[in-house]
C-alpha positions as CSV (number, residue, x, y, z in Angstrom):
1,M,0.0,0.0,0.0
2,K,3.0,2.3,0.5
3,R,3.7,2.1,-3.2
4,S,0.2,3.0,-4.0
5,F,0.5,6.1,-1.7
6,L,3.7,7.2,-3.4
7,L,2.1,6.7,-6.8
8,Y,-0.9,8.7,-5.9
9,A,1.3,11.5,-4.6
10,S,3.5,11.5,-7.7
11,I,0.4,11.9,-9.9
12,V,-0.6,15.1,-8.0
13,V,3.0,16.4,-8.0
14,F,3.7,15.8,-11.7
15,F,0.3,16.8,-13.0
16,L,0.7,20.2,-11.3
17,A,4.3,20.3,-12.5
18,G,3.0,19.8,-16.0
19,S,0.5,22.6,-15.5
20,S,3.2,25.1,-14.5
21,A,5.8,23.9,-17.0
22,P,4.6,26.3,-19.8
23,T,4.9,29.4,-17.6
24,P,8.6,30.2,-18.3
25,L,8.0,29.3,-22.0
26,Y,5.3,32.0,-22.5
27,S,8.0,34.6,-23.4
28,V,9.5,32.2,-25.9
29,Y,6.1,31.6,-27.5
30,Q,5.4,35.4,-27.5
31,R,8.6,36.1,-29.4
32,A,7.9,33.3,-31.9
33,W,4.2,33.9,-32.4
34,G,3.8,37.6,-31.5
35,F,0.8,37.5,-29.1
36,S,0.0,39.9,-26.3
37,P,-0.2,39.5,-22.5
38,V,-4.0,39.1,-22.9
39,T,-3.4,36.0,-24.9
40,V,-1.1,34.7,-22.2
41,T,-3.7,35.1,-19.5
42,A,-6.4,33.7,-21.8
43,V,-4.3,30.5,-22.4
44,F,-3.8,30.3,-18.6
45,A,-7.5,30.7,-18.0
46,I,-8.6,28.2,-20.6
47,Y,-6.5,25.6,-18.7
48,A,-8.3,26.6,-15.5
49,L,-11.7,26.3,-17.2
50,A,-10.9,22.9,-18.6
51,V,-9.9,21.8,-15.1
52,L,-13.2,23.1,-13.8
53,A,-15.2,21.3,-16.5
54,A,-13.6,18.0,-15.6
55,L,-14.0,18.6,-11.8
56,L,-17.7,19.3,-12.3
57,A,-18.3,16.3,-14.6
58,V,-16.1,13.6,-13.2
59,G,-14.7,15.0,-10.0
60,S,-16.6,12.5,-7.9
61,L,-16.6,9.6,-10.3
62,S,-13.8,7.8,-8.5
63,D,-16.0,7.6,-5.4
64,F,-18.2,5.3,-7.4
65,V,-16.0,3.4,-9.9
66,G,-12.8,3.4,-8.0
67,R,-9.6,5.5,-8.3
68,R,-7.8,3.3,-10.9
69,P,-10.2,3.7,-13.9
70,V,-10.3,7.5,-13.5
71,L,-6.5,7.8,-13.1
72,L,-5.8,5.5,-16.0
73,V,-7.7,7.8,-18.4
74,A,-6.2,10.9,-16.8
75,T,-2.6,9.8,-17.1
76,V,-3.1,8.8,-20.8
77,L,-4.6,12.2,-21.5
78,Q,-1.7,13.9,-19.8
79,A,0.7,12.1,-22.0
80,V,-1.3,13.1,-25.1
81,S,-1.3,16.7,-24.0
82,M,2.5,16.6,-23.8
83,G,2.6,15.4,-27.4
84,I,0.5,18.3,-28.5
85,F,2.8,20.7,-26.7
86,V,5.8,19.2,-28.5
87,G,4.2,19.6,-31.9
88,A,2.7,23.1,-31.2
89,H,3.4,25.8,-33.9
90,G,0.9,28.4,-32.9
91,V,-1.6,29.6,-30.3
92,G,-4.3,27.2,-31.4
93,A,-2.2,24.2,-30.6
94,L,-1.1,25.7,-27.3
95,I,-4.8,26.2,-26.4
96,A,-5.6,22.6,-27.4
97,A,-2.8,21.2,-25.3
98,R,-4.0,23.3,-22.3
99,V,-7.5,22.0,-22.7
100,V,-6.5,18.4,-22.8
101,Q,-4.1,19.0,-19.9
102,G,-6.8,20.7,-17.9
103,L,-9.3,17.9,-18.4
104,A,-6.8,15.3,-17.3
105,T,-5.8,17.3,-14.3
106,G,-9.4,18.0,-13.2
107,A,-10.1,14.3,-13.5
108,A,-7.0,13.3,-11.5
109,V,-6.6,15.6,-8.6
110,G,-9.7,14.6,-6.7
111,A,-9.1,10.9,-7.4
112,A,-5.4,10.9,-6.5
113,G,-6.0,13.0,-3.4
114,A,-8.8,10.8,-2.2
115,G,-6.6,7.7,-2.9
116,M,-3.9,9.0,-0.7
117,I,-6.4,9.5,2.1
118,D,-7.8,6.0,1.5
119,V,-4.3,4.5,2.0
120,D,-3.1,6.7,4.9
121,R,-5.6,9.3,6.3
122,D,-3.2,11.5,8.3
123,H,-0.3,11.5,5.8
124,G,-2.8,11.7,2.9
125,T,-4.4,14.9,4.2
126,L,-0.9,16.4,4.8
127,V,0.4,15.5,1.3
128,T,-2.8,16.6,-0.4
129,G,-2.2,20.1,1.1
130,F,1.4,20.5,-0.2
131,A,1.8,18.3,-3.2
132,P,0.0,20.8,-5.6
133,M,2.4,23.5,-4.4
134,L,5.5,21.3,-4.7
135,G,4.5,20.3,-8.2
136,T,3.7,23.9,-9.3
137,G,7.0,25.3,-8.0
138,A,9.1,22.5,-9.3
139,G,7.5,22.5,-12.8
140,S,8.1,26.2,-13.2
141,V,11.7,26.4,-12.1
142,V,12.8,23.1,-13.9
143,S,11.1,24.3,-17.1
144,G,12.9,27.7,-16.9
145,L,16.3,26.0,-16.4
146,C,15.6,23.7,-19.4
147,V,14.8,26.7,-21.5
148,E,17.9,28.6,-20.3
149,F,20.5,25.9,-20.5
150,L,19.3,23.0,-22.6
151,P,18.5,22.5,-26.3
152,A,15.0,22.4,-27.8
153,P,13.4,24.5,-25.1
154,T,9.8,24.1,-26.3
155,M,10.1,20.3,-26.6
156,L,12.5,18.8,-24.0
157,V,10.5,19.5,-20.8
158,Y,7.4,18.1,-22.4
159,L,9.1,15.0,-23.6
160,V,10.5,14.3,-20.1
161,L,7.0,14.7,-18.6
162,A,5.4,12.5,-21.2
163,V,7.8,9.7,-20.2
164,I,6.8,10.2,-16.6
165,F,3.1,10.1,-17.4
166,V,3.4,6.9,-19.4
167,A,5.3,5.3,-16.5
168,Q,2.5,6.5,-14.2
169,T,-0.1,4.9,-16.5
170,I,1.7,1.6,-16.2
171,G,1.9,2.0,-12.4
172,V,-1.8,2.7,-12.1
173,A,-2.7,-0.3,-14.2
174,A,-0.7,-2.5,-11.8
175,M,-1.6,-1.1,-8.4
176,P,-4.5,-2.4,-6.2
177,E,-7.7,-0.5,-6.0
178,S,-8.1,1.6,-2.8
179,A,-11.8,2.4,-3.0
180,S,-14.8,0.1,-3.2
181,R,-17.3,0.4,-6.1
182,I,-20.7,1.6,-5.3
183,P,-23.8,2.3,-7.4
184,G,-24.5,5.8,-8.8
185,A,-21.6,6.3,-11.3
186,L,-23.8,7.6,-14.1
187,A,-25.7,10.0,-11.9
188,S,-22.4,11.4,-10.6
189,L,-21.5,12.5,-14.2
190,R,-24.2,15.2,-14.0
191,P,-22.3,18.4,-13.5
192,R,-23.0,19.6,-9.9
193,L,-21.3,20.8,-6.8
194,H,-22.4,18.9,-3.7
195,V,-21.3,19.2,-0.2
196,P,-23.0,17.1,2.5
197,E,-25.0,19.2,4.9
198,R,-22.8,18.5,7.9
199,M,-19.8,19.9,6.0
200,R,-21.2,23.1,4.7
201,R,-20.2,25.3,7.6
202,P,-16.5,24.3,7.5
203,V,-16.6,24.7,3.7
204,L,-18.0,28.2,3.9
205,L,-15.2,29.0,6.4
206,A,-12.6,27.6,4.1
207,V,-13.7,29.3,0.9
208,P,-12.3,32.8,1.5
209,A,-8.9,31.4,2.4
210,L,-8.9,29.3,-0.8
211,V,-9.9,32.3,-2.9
212,G,-7.2,34.6,-1.6
213,A,-4.5,32.0,-1.9
214,W,-5.3,30.8,-5.4
215,A,-6.0,34.3,-6.8
216,L,-2.4,35.1,-5.9
217,A,-1.2,31.8,-7.4
218,G,-3.1,32.7,-10.6
219,F,-1.3,36.0,-10.9
220,Y,2.2,34.5,-10.4
221,G,1.4,31.7,-12.8
222,S,0.2,34.0,-15.6
223,L,1.9,37.4,-15.3
224,G,4.5,36.7,-12.6
225,P,7.3,35.9,-15.2
226,S,6.8,39.2,-17.0
227,L,6.8,41.1,-13.8
228,V,10.0,39.5,-12.5
229,R,11.8,40.1,-15.8
230,R,10.7,43.7,-15.7
231,L,11.9,44.2,-12.1
232,M,15.2,42.5,-12.8
233,A,15.7,43.9,-16.3
234,S,16.3,40.4,-17.5
235,S,14.9,38.3,-20.4
236,S,16.0,35.0,-18.9
237,P,13.3,32.3,-18.8
238,A,14.9,30.8,-15.7
239,V,14.3,34.1,-13.9
240,G,10.7,34.1,-15.2
241,G,9.9,30.9,-13.4
242,L,11.7,31.9,-10.2
243,A,8.9,33.9,-8.5
244,L,6.4,31.0,-8.8
245,F,9.0,28.6,-7.5
246,V,9.7,30.9,-4.4
247,L,5.9,31.3,-3.8
248,A,5.2,27.5,-4.0
249,G,8.4,26.5,-2.2
250,A,7.6,28.8,0.8
251,G,4.1,27.3,0.8
252,V,5.5,23.7,1.1
253,V,7.8,24.8,4.0
254,A,4.9,26.5,5.8
255,V,2.7,23.4,5.4
256,L,5.4,21.2,7.0
257,V,6.2,23.7,9.8
258,W,2.5,24.2,10.7
259,R,1.3,20.6,10.2
260,R,0.8,20.0,14.0
261,R,-1.3,23.1,14.5
262,T,-5.1,22.9,14.3
263,A,-6.7,23.5,10.9
264,L,-8.2,26.7,12.1
265,R,-5.0,28.1,13.5
266,T,-3.2,27.1,10.3
267,M,-5.7,29.1,8.3
268,Q,-5.4,32.1,10.6
269,L,-1.6,32.1,10.3
270,G,-1.8,31.5,6.6
271,T,-4.2,34.3,5.8
272,A,-2.2,36.7,8.0
273,A,1.0,35.8,6.3
274,L,-0.8,36.2,2.9
275,A,-1.8,39.7,3.7
276,V,1.6,40.8,5.1
277,G,3.5,39.1,2.2
278,V,1.4,40.7,-0.5
279,A,1.7,44.1,1.2
280,V,5.5,43.7,1.1
281,T,5.4,42.7,-2.5
282,V,3.2,45.6,-3.5
283,Q,5.6,48.0,-1.8
284,A,8.5,46.3,-3.6
285,V,6.8,46.8,-7.0
286,S,6.4,50.5,-6.1
287,A,10.0,50.8,-5.2
288,T,11.2,48.4,-8.0
289,S,13.1,46.5,-5.3
290,V,14.0,42.9,-6.4
291,A,15.2,41.8,-3.0
292,E,12.1,43.1,-1.2
293,F,9.9,41.5,-3.9
294,F,11.2,38.1,-3.3
295,V,11.0,38.5,0.5
296,G,7.4,39.5,0.1
297,T,6.8,36.6,-2.3
298,A,8.3,34.1,0.3
299,I,6.0,35.5,3.1
300,A,3.0,35.4,0.8
301,G,4.0,31.8,-0.3
302,A,3.9,30.8,3.4
303,G,0.5,32.3,3.6
304,F,-0.6,30.5,0.4
305,G,0.5,27.2,1.9
306,G,-1.1,27.8,5.3
307,S,-4.3,29.0,3.8
308,F,-4.7,26.0,1.4
309,Q,-3.6,23.4,3.9
310,G,-5.8,24.7,6.7
311,A,-8.8,24.8,4.4
312,I,-8.2,21.3,3.2
313,R,-7.7,19.9,6.7
314,S,-10.8,21.7,8.1
315,V,-13.0,20.0,5.5
316,I,-11.7,16.7,4.4
317,G,-11.7,15.1,7.9
318,L,-15.5,15.2,7.8
319,A,-15.8,13.3,4.5
320,A,-16.7,9.6,4.5
321,P,-14.6,7.4,2.1
322,H,-17.3,7.6,-0.6
323,E,-17.4,11.4,-0.4
324,R,-13.7,12.2,-0.5
325,A,-13.1,12.8,-4.2
326,G,-16.3,14.8,-4.6
327,V,-15.5,17.1,-1.6
328,L,-12.0,17.6,-2.8
329,S,-13.3,18.4,-6.2
330,V,-15.5,21.1,-4.8
331,L,-12.5,22.7,-3.0
332,F,-10.5,22.5,-6.2
333,V,-13.4,24.1,-8.2
334,V,-13.2,27.1,-5.8
335,S,-9.4,27.2,-6.1
336,Y,-9.3,27.1,-9.9
337,L,-12.1,29.7,-10.3
338,A,-10.1,31.9,-8.0
339,M,-6.9,31.2,-10.0
340,G,-8.3,31.6,-13.5
341,L,-10.8,34.5,-13.5
342,P,-8.7,37.1,-11.8
343,A,-5.7,36.2,-14.0
344,V,-7.7,37.1,-17.1
345,A,-8.8,40.4,-15.6
346,A,-5.2,41.1,-14.8
347,G,-4.2,40.5,-18.4
348,L,-6.8,42.9,-19.6
349,L,-5.7,45.6,-17.2
350,V,-2.1,45.2,-18.3
351,V,-3.1,46.1,-21.8
352,R,-5.8,48.7,-21.2
353,A,-4.7,50.4,-18.0
354,G,-1.4,51.3,-16.5
355,G,0.8,48.4,-17.5
356,I,2.1,45.4,-15.6
357,L,3.5,47.3,-12.5
358,A,0.3,49.2,-11.9
359,T,-1.7,46.0,-12.4
360,A,0.5,44.1,-9.9
361,Q,-0.2,46.8,-7.3
362,D,-4.0,46.7,-7.9
363,Y,-4.1,43.0,-7.9
364,G,-2.1,42.8,-4.7
365,L,-4.4,45.2,-2.9
366,A,-7.4,43.0,-3.9
367,V,-5.6,39.9,-2.6
368,I,-4.9,41.7,0.7
369,M,-8.5,42.5,1.1
370,L,-9.5,38.8,0.4
371,A,-6.9,37.6,3.0
372,V,-8.1,40.1,5.6
373,A,-11.7,39.0,5.0
374,A,-10.7,35.3,5.3
375,M,-8.8,35.9,8.5
376,T,-11.7,37.9,10.0
377,G,-14.0,35.0,9.3
378,T,-11.7,32.6,11.2
379,L,-11.7,34.9,14.2
380,L,-15.4,35.2,14.6
381,P,-17.0,33.1,17.4
382,R,-18.7,30.1,15.8
383,R,-20.5,27.0,17.0
384,R,-18.2,24.2,17.8
385,A,-17.8,21.4,15.3
386,T,-15.3,18.5,15.2
387,L,-13.5,16.9,12.3
388,C,-14.0,13.4,13.9
389,K,-17.6,12.8,13.1
390,V,-16.9,10.7,10.0
391,P,-19.6,8.1,9.2
392,N,-18.4,4.5,9.5
393,E,-14.8,5.4,10.2
394,K,-12.8,5.6,13.4
395,C,-11.2,9.0,14.1
396,N,-8.1,9.2,16.3
397,V,-7.5,12.9,16.4
398,R,-10.0,15.6,17.4
399,V,-9.6,18.9,15.7
400,V,-11.9,21.9,16.4
401,V,-12.5,24.0,13.3
402,S,-15.2,26.5,14.1
403,V,-14.2,28.4,17.2
404,G,-12.3,31.7,17.2
405,H,-9.1,30.5,18.6
406,G,-6.5,27.7,18.0
C-alpha cells in the first residue's frame, strides 16, 4: 500500500508540474508567435476552465467506480497533451494542449488526493495540502532551467514529462484499488457541486482562504514571469519561473512547519502571512526592489501554503470514504475559479490600464482584502464542530475547526 500512496502523490505532483511547465515558456512563445499579455492570461484561464469542467463532470466519479479507472484515463490524457505541446506551432495548438491537460488534471486531482487518504488518512491529508504547491513550483523552475541551458526548449521538458506520465499509467494499471465500487456512477456525471449538509459550515469558512491563496497563485502563474523580468531587467526564462517557485516552495515549507497546529490556527496564520507578504510585495513593486519583492513573495507563499492546507484539513476530515473525491473536487473548483478568472482580468488591465507594474499593485491590494476577510472569518466566534464525526470510520484525532481560537 505504501507504493500506492507514493504513486498517488506522484500523480498530483507531476500533474501540477506539467500545469506550470509552460509558464517560463510563454515569453518564448510570445517572441515566436507575436501575441499579447491578454493571450497569455487567456491561455492560462482556458486551462483553469478545462480543469473546472472536468471537476464538475467527473470530480466525484472515482468515489463510485474506484480510483484506478479514472486515473488510467487521466494519465493517458496527460501524456497526449505533452505530445500536443511538443508539436505546437501556434496559439491554437497551445490552447488545445492546455484544454486536454486541464481535463486530465481535473479528473485526476480529486481521485489521487482521495486515494492518498484511502491509504493513509493522516499523511494523505498532509500531502494533499502541499503536493500541488510542490509540483507547481518544481515544474516552473525546472522548465525555466531547461529553456535557459538545454536545447529544444519548447520540446524537452514536455518529452520528459510525457515519459513520466506513461510510467504512471503503467503503475496505475498494476496497483491495487483503494476504494470500493458503489452504485451511482452515471448519476455522478451530471455536473454539480455537492457538499454534505454536515460539512457546509466548514466549507464556507474555508472558501475565503482558498480564494485569496489561489488568486495570488493565478497572478504568479500568468503574469509573474513578465513582472519579475521587468523588475530584474532580464529576459532569462529561468528568472521568469523563479517567482512562482519561491511562492510555491515557501508554501510547502509552511505546510510542513505548521502541520501540527489545528486546521483553524493554520488558516489564521496563513491568511495573516498572505496579507503581510502581498503588502510587502506591493511595496517592492512600487520601489522596484527585487530583494524586497522576493522577501514578500516568500512570506506570501507561506500564507498560500497555510491557507490552502488549513482549508483542506478543516473540511476533508469530515468526509466519508465515498465522499472524499467529490468534496476535494468542490475545493479545487473554488481554487481554480479563484486562480483563472482574476488572472484574465489582470491580463486585460495590463493592456488597457497602467501596464504590468500598476496592475500588480492593484491585484495585490485585492488579494490583501481577500486575505483580511478570510482571517476575520476565522476569528469570529462560531458554533463548535469537530472533524472526527466521519460516518463508519474511526477517528483518532479531534480537531476543532469552528471556534475563534486555536
